[in-house]
C-alpha positions, 0 to 999 in steps of 0.5 A, spaced: 348 286 198 347 283 191 345 276 189 349 276 183 354 270 183 359 269 177 363 263 175 368 263 169 368 258 165 374 258 160 376 252 155 380 252 149 376 253 143 376 246 140 374 243 147 369 248 148 362 244 147 365 238 151 367 243 157 360 246 156 357 239 157 361 237 163 361 244 167 354 247 165 357 253 161 354 255 154 357 255 148 360 261 144 357 268 146 353 272 141 358 278 143 365 279 140 368 277 146 373 271 145 371 264 148 376 264 153 374 270 156 367 268 156 363 269 163 357 265 165 353 269 170 348 266 175 343 270 178 338 268 184 332 273 182 327 273 187 327 266 188 328 264 180 335 262 178 337 265 171 344 263 168 346 267 162 352 266 157 352 273 154 349 280 154 342 279 152 341 282 145 333 283 144 330 286 151 323 287 152 322 292 158 316 293 162 314 299 167 318 305 166 323 304 172 326 298 167 326 302 161 329 308 164 335 304 167 336 300 161 337 306 157 341 309 163 346 303 162 347 304 155 343 298 152 338 302 148 340 300 142 338 293 144 331 294 147 326 291 142 320 294 145 317 297 152 311 296 155 307 299 161 310 306 162 308 310 167 309 317 164 314 321 159 321 319 160 326 324 163 329 329 158 336 326 158 333 319 156 328 321 151 333 321 145 335 315 147 328 312 146 327 314 139 325 308 135 323 303 141 316 301 139 311 301 145 308 294 145 303 295 150 300 301 154 299 295 160 302 289 160 303 285 154 300 278 153 305 272 152 303 271 145 305 279 144 311 278 148 313 272 144 312 275 137 318 280 139 322 274 140 326 277 146 332 274 149 330 278 156 324 280 159 326 286 164 320 287 168 319 292 174 314 288 178 314 280 179 306 280 178 308 282 170 310 275 170 303 271 170 298 267 165 294 274 164 301 278 163 307 276 159 307 269 161 310 265 167 317 265 169 318 258 168 314 257 162 318 263 159 325 260 161 323 253 157 322 257 151 329 260 151 327 267 154 330 270 160 326 273 165 328 278 170 325 283 176 328 289 179 330 286 185 327 292 189 320 289 187 321 282 190 316 280 194 318 273 197 321 273 204 328 273 204 328 277 197 323 283 199 327 289 201 325 291 209 326 296 208 328 299 201 335 303 202 339 307 197 344 301 198 339 296 195 337 301 189 344 302 187 346 294 188 340 293 183 343 298 178 350 294 179 346 287 178 343 290 172 349 292 169 352 285 170 346 282 166 346 287 161 354 287 160 354 294 162 358 294 168 362 300 167 356 304 166 353 302 172 359 303 176 359 311 173 351 311 174 352 309 182 358 313 183 354 319 180 348 318 184 351 317 190 355 324 190 348 327 188 345 324 194 350 326 199 350 333 196 343 334 198 342 337 205 335 334 208 330 339 211 332 339 218 325 342 221 322 335 223 316 336 219 311 330 218 308 328 212 303 323 208 305 320 202 298 321 198 299 316 192 292 315 190 285 313 192 278 317 193 274 314 198 280 310 201 287 314 200 293 309 199 299 312 202 306 310 203 308 306 208 314 304 212 319 300 208 318 302 201 320 307 196 316 313 199 319 312 206 326 311 203 325 318 199 322 322 205 327 319 210 332 322 205 329 329 204 328 330 212 320 328 212 317 324 218 312 319 215 306 319 219 305 311 217 312 309 218 310 304 223 306 300 217 311 294 215 309 295 208 311 299 202 304 302 201 298 301 205 290 303 205 288 308 210 282 313 212 281 320 211 280 320 219 287 317 221 290 322 216 286 328 219 288 325 226 295 325 224 295 332 222 301 332 217 305 338 216 306 337 209 302 332 204 306 329 198 302 328 192 304 323 187 303 326 180 300 321 175 297 322 168 291 318 170 291 321 177 294 328 177 296 332 183 291 337 181 286 332 182 288 330 189 288 338 191 281 339 189 279 332 193 283 334 199 280 341 199 273 339 197 273 333 203 270 336 209 275 331 213 281 334 210 279 341 208 280 343 215 288 340 215 293 346 216 297 343 210 291 343 206 289 350 208 296 353 207 297 349 201 303 345 204 304 340 198 310 337 195 309 334 188 313 327 186 312 324 179 309 317 179 315 314 175 320 317 181 315 313 186 318 306 185 325 304 186 329 306 180 334 312 177 329 317 179 329 316 186 335 321 188 332 326 183 326 326 187 329 327 194 332 333 191 326 336 188 322 335 195 328 338 199 327 344 194 320 344 194 320 344 202 324 350 202 319 354 198 313 353 203 
């Protein structure tokens, strides 16, 4: 369930400032809505409470997942910059991103962030908000910048999804729609993605799988409560590391060899391609003997689809299709 709560704060125009002082409602919104229709939105976001009186007009996104969601919700004309993208945008969103400046290949500094004068920083990870990153949330809030983390990425007890589910992901879409003033677009997005997910027939062969994300000497794999587990489960794959109570985990090649998975899911990133992973698995004497490696039983997932976001359902669909071709 979303953590969003809403309080309607209405007052005659002449008494609006007085009502704001007494009730905590803010002044005239920057949208065209009449003052009497004004809504104050309060969100408990990963343990940080934020309150907004009107949809943000100057949005900075950090990570592909937040940029893609904001674009899918129709807020592209209010995005003043993006940073730390994980790869090219989906074809259907590319045109909507034309003209959006890339602020930084990684997390921008607080100085660079404030120069843009954003009224919202929409981040994919909590760690994006730090002294080394865009700045700490409390400090940015004092400076008039609203900060928001995709709820699926919350880490604190009581906020971290355990496990992450598609319902949780879709609740995040709905909350982002509230925050950005795009509730109708969010409802349509959720409806479309639910319908797509329900139409996917999972592979029914009971295949075991390892989700190989990164690492050479020590592999980094999908564990039991994050996006990899959610996607594999929906596709009909049994995650070898499903009993690990984390989103991702480090393991060893020996443990992977002992598990002898039927399929290996390869994350394809520009800096760590699926092809390079296949070369490593083939050259490594421990993994070269795996039946999945000998027979090339791989399925490939683009890196941006490996975090909670609008690409997750497409990832399930793609994996099921690829499994059918093995």
